mmCIF file of the N, C-alpha and C atoms, coordinates in Angstrom:
data_MODEL
# 
_entry.id   MODEL 
# 
loop_
_atom_site.group_PDB 
_atom_site.id 
_atom_site.type_symbol 
_atom_site.label_atom_id 
_atom_site.label_alt_id 
_atom_site.label_comp_id 
_atom_site.label_asym_id 
_atom_site.label_entity_id 
_atom_site.label_seq_id 
_atom_site.pdbx_PDB_ins_code 
_atom_site.Cartn_x 
_atom_site.Cartn_y 
_atom_site.Cartn_z 
_atom_site.occupancy 
_atom_site.B_iso_or_equiv 
_atom_site.pdbx_formal_charge 
_atom_site.auth_seq_id 
_atom_site.auth_comp_id 
_atom_site.auth_asym_id 
_atom_site.auth_atom_id 
_atom_site.pdbx_PDB_model_num 
ATOM 1   N N  . UNK A 1 1  ? 0.926   -0.926 0.308   1.00 0.00 ? 1  UNK A N  1 
ATOM 2   C CA . UNK A 1 1  ? -0.111  -0.010 -0.323  1.00 0.00 ? 1  UNK A CA 1 
ATOM 3   C C  . UNK A 1 1  ? 0.897   1.250  0.115   1.00 0.00 ? 1  UNK A C  1 
ATOM 4   N N  . UNK A 1 2  ? 0.783   2.017  -0.949  1.00 0.00 ? 2  UNK A N  1 
ATOM 5   C CA . UNK A 1 2  ? 1.289   3.271  -0.906  1.00 0.00 ? 2  UNK A CA 1 
ATOM 6   C C  . UNK A 1 2  ? 0.447   4.599  -0.536  1.00 0.00 ? 2  UNK A C  1 
ATOM 7   N N  . UNK A 1 3  ? 0.766   5.616  0.636   1.00 0.00 ? 3  UNK A N  1 
ATOM 8   C CA . UNK A 1 3  ? -0.109  6.566  0.826   1.00 0.00 ? 3  UNK A CA 1 
ATOM 9   C C  . UNK A 1 3  ? 0.657   7.488  -0.132  1.00 0.00 ? 3  UNK A C  1 
ATOM 10  N N  . UNK A 1 4  ? -0.473  8.573  -0.460  1.00 0.00 ? 4  UNK A N  1 
ATOM 11  C CA . UNK A 1 4  ? 0.197   10.030 -1.294  1.00 0.00 ? 4  UNK A CA 1 
ATOM 12  C C  . UNK A 1 4  ? -0.657  10.787 -0.773  1.00 0.00 ? 4  UNK A C  1 
ATOM 13  N N  . UNK A 1 5  ? 0.370   11.949 -0.672  1.00 0.00 ? 5  UNK A N  1 
ATOM 14  C CA . UNK A 1 5  ? -0.498  13.049 -0.063  1.00 0.00 ? 5  UNK A CA 1 
ATOM 15  C C  . UNK A 1 5  ? -0.316  14.298 -1.183  1.00 0.00 ? 5  UNK A C  1 
ATOM 16  N N  . UNK A 1 6  ? -1.338  14.828 -1.408  1.00 0.00 ? 6  UNK A N  1 
ATOM 17  C CA . UNK A 1 6  ? -1.438  16.024 -2.571  1.00 0.00 ? 6  UNK A CA 1 
ATOM 18  C C  . UNK A 1 6  ? -2.457  17.125 -1.751  1.00 0.00 ? 6  UNK A C  1 
ATOM 19  N N  . UNK A 1 7  ? -1.697  18.047 -2.177  1.00 0.00 ? 7  UNK A N  1 
ATOM 20  C CA . UNK A 1 7  ? -2.479  19.490 -1.914  1.00 0.00 ? 7  UNK A CA 1 
ATOM 21  C C  . UNK A 1 7  ? -3.467  19.655 -3.045  1.00 0.00 ? 7  UNK A C  1 
ATOM 22  N N  . UNK A 1 8  ? -5.106  20.033 -2.293  1.00 0.00 ? 8  UNK A N  1 
ATOM 23  C CA . UNK A 1 8  ? -5.867  20.326 -3.216  1.00 0.00 ? 8  UNK A CA 1 
ATOM 24  C C  . UNK A 1 8  ? -6.252  21.806 -2.769  1.00 0.00 ? 8  UNK A C  1 
ATOM 25  N N  . UNK A 1 9  ? -6.386  22.862 -3.789  1.00 0.00 ? 9  UNK A N  1 
ATOM 26  C CA . UNK A 1 9  ? -6.824  24.217 -3.855  1.00 0.00 ? 9  UNK A CA 1 
ATOM 27  C C  . UNK A 1 9  ? -8.129  24.143 -4.163  1.00 0.00 ? 9  UNK A C  1 
ATOM 28  N N  . UNK A 1 10 ? -8.847  24.869 -3.038  1.00 0.00 ? 10 UNK A N  1 
ATOM 29  C CA . UNK A 1 10 ? -10.145 25.172 -3.528  1.00 0.00 ? 10 UNK A CA 1 
ATOM 30  C C  . UNK A 1 10 ? -10.193 26.701 -3.309  1.00 0.00 ? 10 UNK A C  1 
ATOM 31  N N  . UNK A 1 11 ? -10.921 27.134 -4.844  1.00 0.00 ? 11 UNK A N  1 
ATOM 32  C CA . UNK A 1 11 ? -11.077 28.712 -4.836  1.00 0.00 ? 11 UNK A CA 1 
ATOM 33  C C  . UNK A 1 11 ? -12.401 28.937 -4.239  1.00 0.00 ? 11 UNK A C  1 
ATOM 34  N N  . UNK A 1 12 ? -12.548 29.639 -3.087  1.00 0.00 ? 12 UNK A N  1 
ATOM 35  C CA . UNK A 1 12 ? -13.079 30.087 -2.193  1.00 0.00 ? 12 UNK A CA 1 
ATOM 36  C C  . UNK A 1 12 ? -13.970 31.798 -2.893  1.00 0.00 ? 12 UNK A C  1 
ATOM 37  N N  . UNK A 1 13 ? -14.826 32.298 -3.268  1.00 0.00 ? 13 UNK A N  1 
ATOM 38  C CA . UNK A 1 13 ? -15.005 33.133 -4.074  1.00 0.00 ? 13 UNK A CA 1 
ATOM 39  C C  . UNK A 1 13 ? -14.879 34.739 -2.691  1.00 0.00 ? 13 UNK A C  1 
ATOM 40  N N  . UNK A 1 14 ? -14.504 35.447 -3.044  1.00 0.00 ? 14 UNK A N  1 
ATOM 41  C CA . UNK A 1 14 ? -14.557 36.810 -2.032  1.00 0.00 ? 14 UNK A CA 1 
ATOM 42  C C  . UNK A 1 14 ? -15.538 37.548 -2.339  1.00 0.00 ? 14 UNK A C  1 
ATOM 43  N N  . UNK A 1 15 ? -15.749 38.522 -1.279  1.00 0.00 ? 15 UNK A N  1 
ATOM 44  C CA . UNK A 1 15 ? -17.196 39.491 -1.688  1.00 0.00 ? 15 UNK A CA 1 
ATOM 45  C C  . UNK A 1 15 ? -16.474 40.662 -2.251  1.00 0.00 ? 15 UNK A C  1 
ATOM 46  N N  . UNK A 1 16 ? -17.217 40.879 -3.434  1.00 0.00 ? 16 UNK A N  1 
ATOM 47  C CA . UNK A 1 16 ? -16.740 41.730 -4.665  1.00 0.00 ? 16 UNK A CA 1 
ATOM 48  C C  . UNK A 1 16 ? -16.394 43.453 -3.869  1.00 0.00 ? 16 UNK A C  1 
ATOM 49  N N  . UNK A 1 17 ? -15.428 43.914 -3.889  1.00 0.00 ? 17 UNK A N  1 
ATOM 50  C CA . UNK A 1 17 ? -15.017 45.271 -3.335  1.00 0.00 ? 17 UNK A CA 1 
ATOM 51  C C  . UNK A 1 17 ? -15.647 46.327 -4.532  1.00 0.00 ? 17 UNK A C  1 
ATOM 52  N N  . UNK A 1 18 ? -15.360 47.490 -4.367  1.00 0.00 ? 18 UNK A N  1 
ATOM 53  C CA . UNK A 1 18 ? -16.370 48.403 -4.718  1.00 0.00 ? 18 UNK A CA 1 
ATOM 54  C C  . UNK A 1 18 ? -15.671 48.784 -6.445  1.00 0.00 ? 18 UNK A C  1 
ATOM 55  N N  . UNK A 1 19 ? -14.466 48.333 -6.310  1.00 0.00 ? 19 UNK A N  1 
ATOM 56  C CA . UNK A 1 19 ? -13.702 48.241 -7.202  1.00 0.00 ? 19 UNK A CA 1 
ATOM 57  C C  . UNK A 1 19 ? -14.008 46.987 -8.447  1.00 0.00 ? 19 UNK A C  1 
ATOM 58  N N  . UNK A 1 20 ? -14.253 46.218 -7.918  1.00 0.00 ? 20 UNK A N  1 
ATOM 59  C CA . UNK A 1 20 ? -15.035 45.072 -8.840  1.00 0.00 ? 20 UNK A CA 1 
ATOM 60  C C  . UNK A 1 20 ? -16.265 45.195 -9.163  1.00 0.00 ? 20 UNK A C  1 
ATOM 61  N N  . UNK A 1 21 ? -17.007 45.719 -8.928  1.00 0.00 ? 21 UNK A N  1 
ATOM 62  C CA . UNK A 1 21 ? -18.152 46.010 -9.472  1.00 0.00 ? 21 UNK A CA 1 
ATOM 63  C C  . UNK A 1 21 ? -17.991 46.284 -10.790 1.00 0.00 ? 21 UNK A C  1 
ATOM 64  N N  . UNK A 1 22 ? -17.681 47.642 -11.627 1.00 0.00 ? 22 UNK A N  1 
ATOM 65  C CA . UNK A 1 22 ? -18.177 47.852 -12.742 1.00 0.00 ? 22 UNK A CA 1 
ATOM 66  C C  . UNK A 1 22 ? -17.440 46.368 -13.851 1.00 0.00 ? 22 UNK A C  1 
ATOM 67  N N  . UNK A 1 23 ? -16.281 45.542 -13.369 1.00 0.00 ? 23 UNK A N  1 
ATOM 68  C CA . UNK A 1 23 ? -16.116 44.656 -14.416 1.00 0.00 ? 23 UNK A CA 1 
ATOM 69  C C  . UNK A 1 23 ? -16.787 43.548 -14.353 1.00 0.00 ? 23 UNK A C  1 
ATOM 70  N N  . UNK A 1 24 ? -17.720 42.992 -13.061 1.00 0.00 ? 24 UNK A N  1 
ATOM 71  C CA . UNK A 1 24 ? -18.301 42.371 -12.819 1.00 0.00 ? 24 UNK A CA 1 
ATOM 72  C C  . UNK A 1 24 ? -19.643 42.352 -13.583 1.00 0.00 ? 24 UNK A C  1 
ATOM 73  N N  . UNK A 1 25 ? -20.117 43.826 -13.701 1.00 0.00 ? 25 UNK A N  1 
ATOM 74  C CA . UNK A 1 25 ? -21.358 44.346 -14.051 1.00 0.00 ? 25 UNK A CA 1 
ATOM 75  C C  . UNK A 1 25 ? -21.237 44.250 -15.752 1.00 0.00 ? 25 UNK A C  1 
ATOM 76  N N  . UNK A 1 26 ? -19.634 44.812 -15.935 1.00 0.00 ? 26 UNK A N  1 
ATOM 77  C CA . UNK A 1 26 ? -19.647 44.181 -17.266 1.00 0.00 ? 26 UNK A CA 1 
ATOM 78  C C  . UNK A 1 26 ? -19.635 42.946 -17.785 1.00 0.00 ? 26 UNK A C  1 
ATOM 79  N N  . UNK A 1 27 ? -18.945 42.235 -16.985 1.00 0.00 ? 27 UNK A N  1 
ATOM 80  C CA . UNK A 1 27 ? -19.464 40.281 -17.393 1.00 0.00 ? 27 UNK A CA 1 
ATOM 81  C C  . UNK A 1 27 ? -20.645 40.086 -17.532 1.00 0.00 ? 27 UNK A C  1 
ATOM 82  N N  . UNK A 1 28 ? -21.493 40.560 -16.671 1.00 0.00 ? 28 UNK A N  1 
ATOM 83  C CA . UNK A 1 28 ? -22.845 40.306 -16.611 1.00 0.00 ? 28 UNK A CA 1 
ATOM 84  C C  . UNK A 1 28 ? -23.417 40.755 -17.964 1.00 0.00 ? 28 UNK A C  1 
ATOM 85  N N  . UNK A 1 29 ? -23.126 41.961 -18.324 1.00 0.00 ? 29 UNK A N  1 
ATOM 86  C CA . UNK A 1 29 ? -23.610 42.672 -19.461 1.00 0.00 ? 29 UNK A CA 1 
ATOM 87  C C  . UNK A 1 29 ? -23.443 41.462 -20.952 1.00 0.00 ? 29 UNK A C  1 
ATOM 88  N N  . UNK A 1 30 ? -22.146 41.085 -20.666 1.00 0.00 ? 30 UNK A N  1 
ATOM 89  C CA . UNK A 1 30 ? -21.521 40.652 -21.886 1.00 0.00 ? 30 UNK A CA 1 
ATOM 90  C C  . UNK A 1 30 ? -22.288 39.069 -22.014 1.00 0.00 ? 30 UNK A C  1 
ATOM 91  N N  . UNK A 1 31 ? -22.526 38.663 -20.751 1.00 0.00 ? 31 UNK A N  1 
ATOM 92  C CA . UNK A 1 31 ? -23.225 37.176 -20.823 1.00 0.00 ? 31 UNK A CA 1 
ATOM 93  C C  . UNK A 1 31 ? -24.925 37.261 -21.228 1.00 0.00 ? 31 UNK A C  1 
ATOM 94  N N  . UNK A 1 32 ? -25.058 38.128 -20.605 1.00 0.00 ? 32 UNK A N  1 
ATOM 95  C CA . UNK A 1 32 ? -26.754 38.604 -21.204 1.00 0.00 ? 32 UNK A CA 1 
ATOM 96  C C  . UNK A 1 32 ? -26.915 38.823 -22.814 1.00 0.00 ? 32 UNK A C  1 
ATOM 97  N N  . UNK A 1 33 ? -25.711 39.655 -23.242 1.00 0.00 ? 33 UNK A N  1 
ATOM 98  C CA . UNK A 1 33 ? -25.531 39.774 -24.811 1.00 0.00 ? 33 UNK A CA 1 
ATOM 99  C C  . UNK A 1 33 ? -25.530 38.555 -25.513 1.00 0.00 ? 33 UNK A C  1 
ATOM 100 N N  . UNK A 1 34 ? -24.426 37.648 -25.035 1.00 0.00 ? 34 UNK A N  1 
ATOM 101 C CA . UNK A 1 34 ? -24.224 36.533 -25.722 1.00 0.00 ? 34 UNK A CA 1 
ATOM 102 C C  . UNK A 1 34 ? -24.854 35.337 -25.444 1.00 0.00 ? 34 UNK A C  1 
ATOM 103 N N  . UNK A 1 35 ? -26.137 35.607 -24.723 1.00 0.00 ? 35 UNK A N  1 
ATOM 104 C CA . UNK A 1 35 ? -26.984 34.317 -24.014 1.00 0.00 ? 35 UNK A CA 1 
ATOM 105 C C  . UNK A 1 35 ? -26.677 33.412 -23.251 1.00 0.00 ? 35 UNK A C  1 
ATOM 106 N N  . UNK A 1 36 ? -25.691 33.806 -22.917 1.00 0.00 ? 36 UNK A N  1 
ATOM 107 C CA . UNK A 1 36 ? -25.016 32.545 -21.497 1.00 0.00 ? 36 UNK A CA 1 
ATOM 108 C C  . UNK A 1 36 ? -26.048 32.579 -20.510 1.00 0.00 ? 36 UNK A C  1 
ATOM 109 N N  . UNK A 1 37 ? -26.897 33.527 -20.015 1.00 0.00 ? 37 UNK A N  1 
ATOM 110 C CA . UNK A 1 37 ? -27.931 33.898 -19.010 1.00 0.00 ? 37 UNK A CA 1 
ATOM 111 C C  . UNK A 1 37 ? -29.326 33.544 -20.162 1.00 0.00 ? 37 UNK A C  1 
ATOM 112 N N  . UNK A 1 38 ? -30.010 32.248 -19.420 1.00 0.00 ? 38 UNK A N  1 
ATOM 113 C CA . UNK A 1 38 ? -31.257 31.608 -20.229 1.00 0.00 ? 38 UNK A CA 1 
ATOM 114 C C  . UNK A 1 38 ? -32.174 32.444 -19.818 1.00 0.00 ? 38 UNK A C  1 
ATOM 115 N N  . UNK A 1 39 ? -33.131 32.540 -20.787 1.00 0.00 ? 39 UNK A N  1 
ATOM 116 C CA . UNK A 1 39 ? -34.434 33.513 -20.489 1.00 0.00 ? 39 UNK A CA 1 
ATOM 117 C C  . UNK A 1 39 ? -35.107 33.042 -19.082 1.00 0.00 ? 39 UNK A C  1 
ATOM 118 N N  . UNK A 1 40 ? -34.980 31.930 -19.187 1.00 0.00 ? 40 UNK A N  1 
ATOM 119 C CA . UNK A 1 40 ? -35.477 31.688 -17.617 1.00 0.00 ? 40 UNK A CA 1 
ATOM 120 C C  . UNK A 1 40 ? -35.110 32.227 -16.451 1.00 0.00 ? 40 UNK A C  1 
ATOM 121 N N  . UNK A 1 41 ? -34.021 32.351 -16.444 1.00 0.00 ? 41 UNK A N  1 
ATOM 122 C CA . UNK A 1 41 ? -33.531 33.207 -15.489 1.00 0.00 ? 41 UNK A CA 1 
ATOM 123 C C  . UNK A 1 41 ? -33.736 34.818 -15.356 1.00 0.00 ? 41 UNK A C  1 
ATOM 124 N N  . UNK A 1 42 ? -34.302 35.272 -16.646 1.00 0.00 ? 42 UNK A N  1 
ATOM 125 C CA . UNK A 1 42 ? -34.097 36.778 -16.657 1.00 0.00 ? 42 UNK A CA 1 
ATOM 126 C C  . UNK A 1 42 ? -35.293 37.335 -15.413 1.00 0.00 ? 42 UNK A C  1 
ATOM 127 N N  . UNK A 1 43 ? -36.426 36.659 -15.280 1.00 0.00 ? 43 UNK A N  1 
ATOM 128 C CA . UNK A 1 43 ? -37.143 37.407 -14.198 1.00 0.00 ? 43 UNK A CA 1 
ATOM 129 C C  . UNK A 1 43 ? -36.368 37.231 -12.891 1.00 0.00 ? 43 UNK A C  1 
ATOM 130 N N  . UNK A 1 44 ? -35.728 36.650 -12.283 1.00 0.00 ? 44 UNK A N  1 
ATOM 131 C CA . UNK A 1 44 ? -35.012 36.718 -10.904 1.00 0.00 ? 44 UNK A CA 1 
ATOM 132 C C  . UNK A 1 44 ? -33.883 37.777 -11.104 1.00 0.00 ? 44 UNK A C  1 
ATOM 133 N N  . UNK A 1 45 ? -33.403 37.891 -12.249 1.00 0.00 ? 45 UNK A N  1 
ATOM 134 C CA . UNK A 1 45 ? -32.148 38.462 -12.565 1.00 0.00 ? 45 UNK A CA 1 
ATOM 135 C C  . UNK A 1 45 ? -32.849 40.271 -12.545 1.00 0.00 ? 45 UNK A C  1 
ATOM 136 N N  . UNK A 1 46 ? -34.154 40.325 -13.165 1.00 0.00 ? 46 UNK A N  1 
ATOM 137 C CA . UNK A 1 46 ? -34.413 41.886 -12.970 1.00 0.00 ? 46 UNK A CA 1 
ATOM 138 C C  . UNK A 1 46 ? -35.101 41.861 -11.518 1.00 0.00 ? 46 UNK A C  1 
ATOM 139 N N  . UNK A 1 47 ? -35.476 41.056 -10.926 1.00 0.00 ? 47 UNK A N  1 
ATOM 140 C CA . UNK A 1 47 ? -35.753 41.196 -9.468  1.00 0.00 ? 47 UNK A CA 1 
ATOM 141 C C  . UNK A 1 47 ? -34.693 41.571 -8.759  1.00 0.00 ? 47 UNK A C  1 
ATOM 142 N N  . UNK A 1 48 ? -33.171 40.950 -9.139  1.00 0.00 ? 48 UNK A N  1 
ATOM 143 C CA . UNK A 1 48 ? -32.343 41.376 -7.851  1.00 0.00 ? 48 UNK A CA 1 
ATOM 144 C C  . UNK A 1 48 ? -31.415 42.934 -8.376  1.00 0.00 ? 48 UNK A C  1 
ATOM 145 N N  . UNK A 1 49 ? -31.803 43.108 -9.705  1.00 0.00 ? 49 UNK A N  1 
ATOM 146 C CA . UNK A 1 49 ? -31.309 44.177 -10.071 1.00 0.00 ? 49 UNK A CA 1 
ATOM 147 C C  . UNK A 1 49 ? -32.266 45.614 -9.891  1.00 0.00 ? 49 UNK A C  1 
ATOM 148 N N  . UNK A 1 50 ? -33.667 45.265 -9.838  1.00 0.00 ? 50 UNK A N  1 
ATOM 149 C CA . UNK A 1 50 ? -34.630 46.394 -9.419  1.00 0.00 ? 50 UNK A CA 1 
ATOM 150 C C  . UNK A 1 50 ? -33.824 47.265 -8.271  1.00 0.00 ? 50 UNK A C  1 
ATOM 151 N N  . UNK A 1 51 ? -33.673 46.710 -7.047  1.00 0.00 ? 51 UNK A N  1 
ATOM 152 C CA . UNK A 1 51 ? -33.003 47.314 -5.709  1.00 0.00 ? 51 UNK A CA 1 
ATOM 153 C C  . UNK A 1 51 ? -32.024 47.739 -6.390  1.00 0.00 ? 51 UNK A C  1 
ATOM 154 N N  . UNK A 1 52 ? -31.094 47.036 -7.122  1.00 0.00 ? 52 UNK A N  1 
ATOM 155 C CA . UNK A 1 52 ? -30.034 47.767 -7.135  1.00 0.00 ? 52 UNK A CA 1 
ATOM 156 C C  . UNK A 1 52 ? -29.915 49.316 -7.930  1.00 0.00 ? 52 UNK A C  1 
ATOM 157 N N  . UNK A 1 53 ? -30.641 49.206 -9.105  1.00 0.00 ? 53 UNK A N  1 
ATOM 158 C CA . UNK A 1 53 ? -30.936 50.388 -9.784  1.00 0.00 ? 53 UNK A CA 1 
ATOM 159 C C  . UNK A 1 53 ? -31.677 51.387 -8.443  1.00 0.00 ? 53 UNK A C  1 
ATOM 160 N N  . UNK A 1 54 ? -32.784 50.987 -7.770  1.00 0.00 ? 54 UNK A N  1 
ATOM 161 C CA . UNK A 1 54 ? -33.351 52.091 -6.969  1.00 0.00 ? 54 UNK A CA 1 
ATOM 162 C C  . UNK A 1 54 ? -32.163 52.903 -5.688  1.00 0.00 ? 54 UNK A C  1 
ATOM 163 N N  . UNK A 1 55 ? -31.400 52.052 -5.405  1.00 0.00 ? 55 UNK A N  1 
ATOM 164 C CA . UNK A 1 55 ? -30.087 52.328 -4.326  1.00 0.00 ? 55 UNK A CA 1 
ATOM 165 C C  . UNK A 1 55 ? -29.146 53.371 -5.302  1.00 0.00 ? 55 UNK A C  1 
ATOM 166 N N  . UNK A 1 56 ? -29.131 52.780 -6.618  1.00 0.00 ? 56 UNK A N  1 
ATOM 167 C CA . UNK A 1 56 ? -27.796 53.795 -7.268  1.00 0.00 ? 56 UNK A CA 1 
ATOM 168 C C  . UNK A 1 56 ? -28.638 55.292 -7.397  1.00 0.00 ? 56 UNK A C  1 
ATOM 169 N N  . UNK A 1 57 ? -30.263 55.122 -7.938  1.00 0.00 ? 57 UNK A N  1 
ATOM 170 C CA . UNK A 1 57 ? -30.616 56.362 -7.959  1.00 0.00 ? 57 UNK A CA 1 
ATOM 171 C C  . UNK A 1 57 ? -30.667 57.231 -7.076  1.00 0.00 ? 57 UNK A C  1 
ATOM 172 N N  . UNK A 1 58 ? -30.914 56.712 -5.948  1.00 0.00 ? 58 UNK A N  1 
ATOM 173 C CA . UNK A 1 58 ? -31.385 57.199 -4.521  1.00 0.00 ? 58 UNK A CA 1 
ATOM 174 C C  . UNK A 1 58 ? -29.863 57.925 -4.548  1.00 0.00 ? 58 UNK A C  1 
ATOM 175 N N  . UNK A 1 59 ? -28.703 57.454 -4.423  1.00 0.00 ? 59 UNK A N  1 
ATOM 176 C CA . UNK A 1 59 ? -27.253 57.719 -3.871  1.00 0.00 ? 59 UNK A CA 1 
ATOM 177 C C  . UNK A 1 59 ? -26.804 58.488 -5.122  1.00 0.00 ? 59 UNK A C  1 
ATOM 178 N N  . UNK A 1 60 ? -27.273 58.570 -6.423  1.00 0.00 ? 60 UNK A N  1 
ATOM 179 C CA . UNK A 1 60 ? -26.893 59.289 -7.387  1.00 0.00 ? 60 UNK A CA 1 
ATOM 180 C C  . UNK A 1 60 ? -27.344 60.967 -6.651  1.00 0.00 ? 60 UNK A C  1 
ATOM 181 N N  . UNK A 1 61 ? -28.759 60.927 -6.675  1.00 0.00 ? 61 UNK A N  1 
ATOM 182 C CA . UNK A 1 61 ? -29.419 62.386 -6.382  1.00 0.00 ? 61 UNK A CA 1 
ATOM 183 C C  . UNK A 1 61 ? -28.684 63.018 -4.821  1.00 0.00 ? 61 UNK A C  1 
ATOM 184 N N  . UNK A 1 62 ? -28.410 62.210 -3.973  1.00 0.00 ? 62 UNK A N  1 
ATOM 185 C CA . UNK A 1 62 ? -27.446 62.877 -2.702  1.00 0.00 ? 62 UNK A CA 1 
ATOM 186 C C  . UNK A 1 62 ? -25.979 63.094 -3.615  1.00 0.00 ? 62 UNK A C  1 
ATOM 187 N N  . UNK A 1 63 ? -25.546 62.314 -4.442  1.00 0.00 ? 63 UNK A N  1 
ATOM 188 C CA . UNK A 1 63 ? -24.060 62.533 -4.760  1.00 0.00 ? 63 UNK A CA 1 
ATOM 189 C C  . UNK A 1 63 ? -23.875 63.418 -6.005  1.00 0.00 ? 63 UNK A C  1 
ATOM 190 N N  . UNK A 1 64 ? -24.810 63.664 -6.538  1.00 0.00 ? 64 UNK A N  1 
ATOM 191 C CA . UNK A 1 64 ? -24.574 64.372 -7.943  1.00 0.00 ? 64 UNK A CA 1 
ATOM 192 C C  . UNK A 1 64 ? -24.158 63.377 -8.800  1.00 0.00 ? 64 UNK A C  1 
ATOM 193 N N  . UNK A 1 65 ? -23.769 62.184 -8.836  1.00 0.00 ? 65 UNK A N  1 
ATOM 194 C CA . UNK A 1 65 ? -23.525 61.433 -9.717  1.00 0.00 ? 65 UNK A CA 1 
ATOM 195 C C  . UNK A 1 65 ? -24.454 61.310 -10.805 1.00 0.00 ? 65 UNK A C  1 
ATOM 196 N N  . UNK A 1 66 ? -23.880 60.895 -12.255 1.00 0.00 ? 66 UNK A N  1 
ATOM 197 C CA . UNK A 1 66 ? -25.181 60.734 -13.336 1.00 0.00 ? 66 UNK A CA 1 
ATOM 198 C C  . UNK A 1 66 ? -26.330 60.013 -12.842 1.00 0.00 ? 66 UNK A C  1 
ATOM 199 N N  . UNK A 1 67 ? -27.495 60.363 -13.295 1.00 0.00 ? 67 UNK A N  1 
ATOM 200 C CA . UNK A 1 67 ? -28.571 59.829 -13.468 1.00 0.00 ? 67 UNK A CA 1 
ATOM 201 C C  . UNK A 1 67 ? -28.664 58.573 -14.657 1.00 0.00 ? 67 UNK A C  1 
ATOM 202 N N  . UNK A 1 68 ? -29.354 57.554 -14.220 1.00 0.00 ? 68 UNK A N  1 
ATOM 203 C CA . UNK A 1 68 ? -29.435 56.666 -15.282 1.00 0.00 ? 68 UNK A CA 1 
ATOM 204 C C  . UNK A 1 68 ? -30.905 57.121 -15.986 1.00 0.00 ? 68 UNK A C  1 
ATOM 205 N N  . UNK A 1 69 ? -30.974 56.738 -17.553 1.00 0.00 ? 69 UNK A N  1 
ATOM 206 C CA . UNK A 1 69 ? -32.116 56.855 -17.972 1.00 0.00 ? 69 UNK A CA 1 
ATOM 207 C C  . UNK A 1 69 ? -33.453 55.782 -17.486 1.00 0.00 ? 69 UNK A C  1 
# 
């Protein structure tokens, strides 16, 4: 009998920081455009994006950041 020891690395996703969001949202846009996100997933995605857009608009009013159409 031979005992083999090996190291296995498991990638643990980190919480995105403020600098990560533009890239991550760009990746999401790309996946939406190329069809990687299934149509059946769009309603849940829309429900998740709605509070994000509301929060952005609220914060934009306070900070003077550009509003979204």
